[in-house]
C-alpha positions in Angstrom: 138.5 109.8 136.8 140.2 107.8 134.0 143.4 105.9 133.5 144.9 103.2 131.3 146.1 99.9 132.6 148.4 97.4 131.0 147.0 94.1 132.2 149.5 91.3 132.8 146.9 88.7 132.2 148.7 86.5 134.7 147.1 84.8 137.7 148.6 86.0 141.0 148.9 89.6 139.8 146.3 92.2 140.7 145.4 95.7 139.6 142.5 97.8 140.9 141.1 101.3 140.4 138.4 102.3 142.8 137.2 104.3 145.8 137.8 104.0 149.5 135.0 105.2 151.9 135.3 107.0 155.2 134.6 103.7 157.1 137.4 101.9 155.2 135.2 100.0 152.8 136.5 99.6 149.2 134.8 99.3 145.8 137.2 98.7 143.0 137.4 97.2 139.5 140.3 95.5 137.8 142.1 92.2 137.7 142.0 89.9 140.8 144.8 87.6 141.9 142.7 84.5 141.6 142.5 84.5 137.9 143.0 86.6 134.8 139.3 87.8 134.8 138.1 91.3 135.5 137.0 91.5 139.1 134.9 93.7 141.4 136.6 94.1 144.7 134.0 94.8 147.4 135.0 95.0 151.0 133.6 96.3 154.3 130.0 97.4 154.6 129.2 97.5 150.9 126.3 95.0 150.4 126.7 92.5 147.6 123.0 93.0 146.6 123.6 96.7 146.0 126.4 96.2 143.5 124.7 96.0 140.0 126.6 94.3 137.2 125.0 95.5 133.9 127.3 93.0 132.0 129.1 89.8 133.0 132.8 90.6 133.6 135.2 89.2 131.0 138.4 87.3 130.8 141.2 89.8 130.9 144.1 88.8 128.6 147.3 90.8 128.6 146.9 94.1 126.9 145.8 97.8 127.4 142.5 98.6 129.1 140.7 101.9 129.9 139.3 102.1 133.4 136.8 104.9 134.3 135.2 106.0 137.6 132.1 108.2 137.2 130.0 109.8 140.0 126.8 111.4 139.1 123.7 112.5 141.1 122.7 109.0 142.2 125.3 106.5 141.3 129.0 105.5 141.4 130.0 103.7 138.2 133.2 101.8 137.4 133.9 100.5 133.9 136.7 98.7 132.1 137.1 98.2 128.3 139.9 97.1 126.0 141.8 100.0 124.6 142.2 98.4 121.2 138.4 98.0 120.8 136.3 100.7 119.2 133.3 100.9 121.4 132.8 97.2 122.1 133.1 95.1 125.2 132.4 97.7 127.9 132.1 96.0 131.3 131.5 97.4 134.8 129.5 97.8 137.9 127.6 100.6 139.6 126.1 101.3 143.0 123.6 103.8 144.3 125.3 106.4 146.4 122.5 105.8 149.0 123.7 102.2 149.3 127.2 103.1 150.3 127.8 102.8 154.1 129.7 106.1 154.3 131.0 108.9 152.1 133.7 108.6 149.5 137.1 109.5 151.0 139.7 108.6 148.3 140.1 107.4 144.8 143.0 105.1 144.2 145.1 103.0 141.8 146.8 99.8 143.0 148.8 97.1 141.3 151.2 94.3 142.2 152.8 94.4 138.8 154.4 97.7 138.2 156.9 97.3 135.3 156.2 97.9 131.6 156.2 94.2 130.6 153.6 93.1 133.1 151.3 95.7 134.5 151.3 99.4 135.1 148.9 102.4 135.3 149.1 105.3 132.9 148.3 109.0 133.4 145.2 109.8 135.5 142.8 112.4 134.2 140.1 113.8 136.5 137.5 116.1 135.0 134.1 117.7 135.8 130.7 117.1 134.3 131.9 113.9 132.6 133.4 115.9 129.7 136.3 114.4 127.7 139.3 116.6 128.4 140.9 118.8 125.7 143.2 117.2 123.1 146.4 118.4 124.7 145.5 116.6 127.9 144.0 113.6 126.2 146.8 112.7 123.9 148.4 109.3 124.8 145.4 108.4 127.0 143.1 107.0 124.4 142.7 107.1 120.7 140.1 109.0 118.6 138.3 105.7 117.9 137.9 104.9 121.6 134.8 106.4 123.3 134.2 107.2 126.9 131.2 105.2 128.0 129.2 106.4 131.0 126.5 104.6 132.8 124.1 106.4 135.1 120.8 105.7 136.8 118.2 108.4 137.0 115.9 109.0 140.0 113.2 106.8 138.3 115.4 103.8 138.1 116.2 104.0 134.4 119.7 103.0 133.4 121.2 105.5 130.9 124.2 104.7 128.7 126.2 107.5 127.0 129.3 107.2 124.9 131.4 110.3 124.0 133.7 110.1 121.0 137.4 110.0 121.7 138.1 113.2 119.7 135.2 115.2 121.3 136.0 118.8 122.1 133.6 120.1 124.8 133.7 123.6 123.3 132.3 122.3 119.9 128.7 121.0 119.9 128.6 117.4 118.9 125.6 115.7 117.2 123.8 113.0 119.2 122.2 109.7 118.3 119.5 108.4 120.7 119.2 104.7 120.4 115.8 103.2 121.3 116.2 99.5 121.9 114.5 96.3 120.8 112.2 94.1 122.8 113.6 91.2 124.9 117.0 92.8 124.8 119.8 91.5 127.0 117.6 90.4 129.9 116.7 93.8 131.1 119.6 95.8 129.9 118.5 96.7 126.4 120.1 100.1 126.5 123.6 98.6 126.5 122.9 96.8 123.2 125.2 99.0 121.1 128.1 98.1 123.3 127.2 94.4 123.8 126.0 93.2 120.4 128.5 92.2 117.8 126.2 93.3 115.0 126.4 96.8 116.3 130.2 97.0 116.1 130.5 98.7 112.7 127.6 101.1 113.4 129.1 102.2 116.8 132.6 102.6 115.2 131.2 104.7 112.4 129.3 106.9 114.8 132.3 107.4 117.1 134.6 108.2 114.2 132.1 110.7 112.8 131.9 112.5 116.2 128.4 111.4 117.4 127.5 111.1 121.0 125.4 107.9 121.4 122.8 107.8 124.2 120.5 105.0 125.2 118.3 103.7 128.0 117.2 100.3 129.3 113.8 101.9 130.1 114.0 100.7 133.7 112.7 100.5 136.3 115.7 98.4 137.3 118.7 97.2 135.2 118.2 93.7 136.4 114.5 93.3 135.9 113.8 91.2 132.8 110.9 92.3 130.6 109.9 95.4 132.5 111.8 97.6 130.1 109.6 96.5 127.1 107.4 99.5 127.0 106.3 99.5 123.3 106.3 103.3 122.9 104.1 104.0 125.9 104.2 107.3 127.8 106.5 106.0 130.6 109.1 105.1 127.9 108.7 108.3 126.1 109.2 110.3 129.3 112.4 108.3 129.9 113.9 109.1 126.5 112.9 112.8 126.8 114.5 112.8 130.3 117.7 111.2 128.8 117.9 113.7 126.0 117.5 116.6 128.3 120.1 115.2 130.7 122.7 114.7 128.0 122.0 118.2 126.5 122.5 119.7 130.0 125.8 117.9 130.7 127.4 118.0 127.2 127.8 120.4 124.3 125.4 118.9 121.8 124.2 119.9 118.3 121.5 118.1 116.3 119.7 115.1 117.8 119.1 111.9 115.7 116.8 109.0 116.6 117.6 105.4 115.9 115.2 102.6 116.8 115.6 98.8 116.4 112.4 96.7 116.2 110.3 97.8 119.2 112.4 100.9 119.3 110.7 102.0 116.2 107.5 102.8 118.1 109.5 105.1 120.3 111.1 106.8 117.3 107.7 107.5 115.8 106.1 108.5 119.1 108.9 110.9 119.9 108.4 112.5 116.5 104.6 113.0 116.6 104.3 113.7 120.3 106.8 116.5 119.9 107.7 116.6 123.6 111.4 117.3 122.7 112.7 119.7 120.0 115.8 119.6 117.9 115.3 116.2 116.3 117.0 116.5 112.9 116.6 113.0 111.4 115.5 109.5 112.4 116.2 105.9 111.3 114.9 102.4 112.2 116.3 98.9 111.8 113.5 96.4 111.4 111.4 99.1 113.1 107.9 98.5 114.3 105.1 100.7 113.0 101.7 99.0 113.5 101.2 98.4 117.2 98.1 96.2 116.6 100.3 93.9 114.5 102.5 93.3 117.5 99.5 91.5 119.1 99.5 88.9 116.4 102.7 87.3 117.6 102.3 85.1 120.7 105.8 86.0 122.0 105.2 89.8 122.0 101.5 89.9 122.6 101.6 89.7 126.4 104.5 92.3 126.5 102.6 94.8 124.4 99.4 94.3 126.4 101.3 94.8 129.7 103.0 97.9 128.4 99.6 99.6 128.1 97.8 97.8 130.9 95.4 96.4 128.4 93.2 93.4 129.1 92.4 92.5 125.4 92.5 93.7 121.9 89.7 96.1 122.3 91.2 97.6 125.4 94.5 97.8 123.7 93.0 99.7 120.8 91.5 102.2 123.1 94.6 102.8 125.2 97.0 103.0 122.2 94.9 105.5 120.2 97.6 108.2 120.6 100.6 105.8 120.6 100.0 103.6 117.5 101.9 105.2 114.7 99.7 103.4 112.1 96.7 105.4 113.5 98.3 108.8 113.6 97.9 111.3 110.7 101.0 111.6 108.5 101.3 115.4 109.0 102.0 114.9 112.7 105.4 113.4 111.7 106.2 116.3 109.4 109.6 117.8 108.8 111.9 115.0 109.9 113.8 112.9 107.3 113.6 109.1 107.8 115.7 106.1 106.7 114.3 102.5 107.1 116.5 99.4 107.1 114.5 96.3 106.4 114.9 92.7 105.3 112.7 91.0 102.7 112.5 87.9 105.0 111.4 89.9 108.1 108.1 88.4 109.5 108.0 90.4 112.7 108.1 93.8 111.0 107.4 92.9 107.4 107.5 95.3 104.4 103.7 95.3 104.1 103.0 96.5 107.6 106.1 98.3 108.7 107.7 99.9 105.6 105.2 100.5 102.8 102.7 102.3 105.1 105.4 104.5 106.5 106.6 105.6 103.0 103.0 106.3 101.9 102.0 108.2 105.0 105.1 110.1 105.9 106.5 110.6 102.3 104.4 113.8 101.6 105.5 115.4 104.9 109.2 114.6 105.1 112.3 115.9 103.3 113.0 112.2 102.5 111.8 108.7 103.5 114.5 106.3 102.2 114.4 102.5 102.3 117.4 100.2 102.4 116.0 96.8 101.7 118.3 93.7 102.1 117.2 90.6 100.1 116.8 87.6 102.3 117.5 89.4 105.6 115.4 88.4 108.6 114.4 90.6 111.5 117.3 92.5 112.9 119.7 90.6 110.7 123.4 91.6 110.9 123.3 92.9 107.3 120.8 95.6 108.3 123.4 97.3 110.6 125.1 99.5 108.1 127.3 102.0 109.8 128.7 103.9 106.9 125.3 104.3 105.2 123.7 105.4 108.4 126.3 108.0 109.1 126.1 109.3 105.6 122.3 109.8 106.1 122.7 111.5 109.5 125.5 113.7 108.3 123.2 115.3 105.7 121.1 116.7 108.6 123.6 117.4 111.4 
């Protein structure tokens, strides 16, 4: 269910979109009367501890917002995002269906400001399988630069994030980019990075405008657990991304799948390629991507995280347990057939050229249609200048 809301941005006015349960409990999202901030309205038997907030709720100045309610196999999700923003600033809450005290009885819109100059709700669209409705229905609801963002939690506790381009037609297969997140990202919600980080803005806008579905995961096991999602390309993380890809493919009309990894996410990109547990990967790219797992142990910040990801006690144990997960130790032919683009900075010390770029070019070059490098002088690890939306789309478009 989705609608637009013209927020008055005025204290004392309220507007909510949400659900009412059989027992009378309410869970809704909108603007509360106490302030001009976005607010989660939770009443009755819905426990506060069960309401997960993947992002802090924002100030809500006057303007147009998109509000979405999504119900999947395990969760009820409510999101709000500025209608003038192309993919940024998506906020919301979600709750496990099993934590609701009773079944969902109604969905509703409510507002105390119902004129065009203060606050009002637009047309409501309800649709199955989370698909964006056809253009004739969609016109006037949101623009082609505005994606529909879905949050879900799978049965293993992984938080999945999927954005569908505003001009998506369900009957026409759309290419998909799977984002593999960096380490220490957003205190346990790394999967939401494309929608939360400013440096991502131009990339997400470019992908949306070019018709790409964007899918990501926080790698679980819970969206509020800091550090547990830093899996450094291990099997549990690979299984999660494979599950995410299969779920999106089963719920949407998809075409080619592209991989995009930032920093630690690079290990997932390379492992998804050489493990070959999922087909249909047409191209891959990394931003300051990791390549040599053993090199990660040399940094005191990331060493304990990398050891924990593989349950290793020391360097020798780590080397043993990562023998099939360290890209630097995998024969080049196992990555065969997939073009690759590497975005790197000359001032990067966490994934430097000598250990994370040159070996990739040398090893994968003979087995890939192309291995291109975009090197930015003076750029540090994950610098803003490495997030180049138009260049990335041009690369992916060649193989979609």
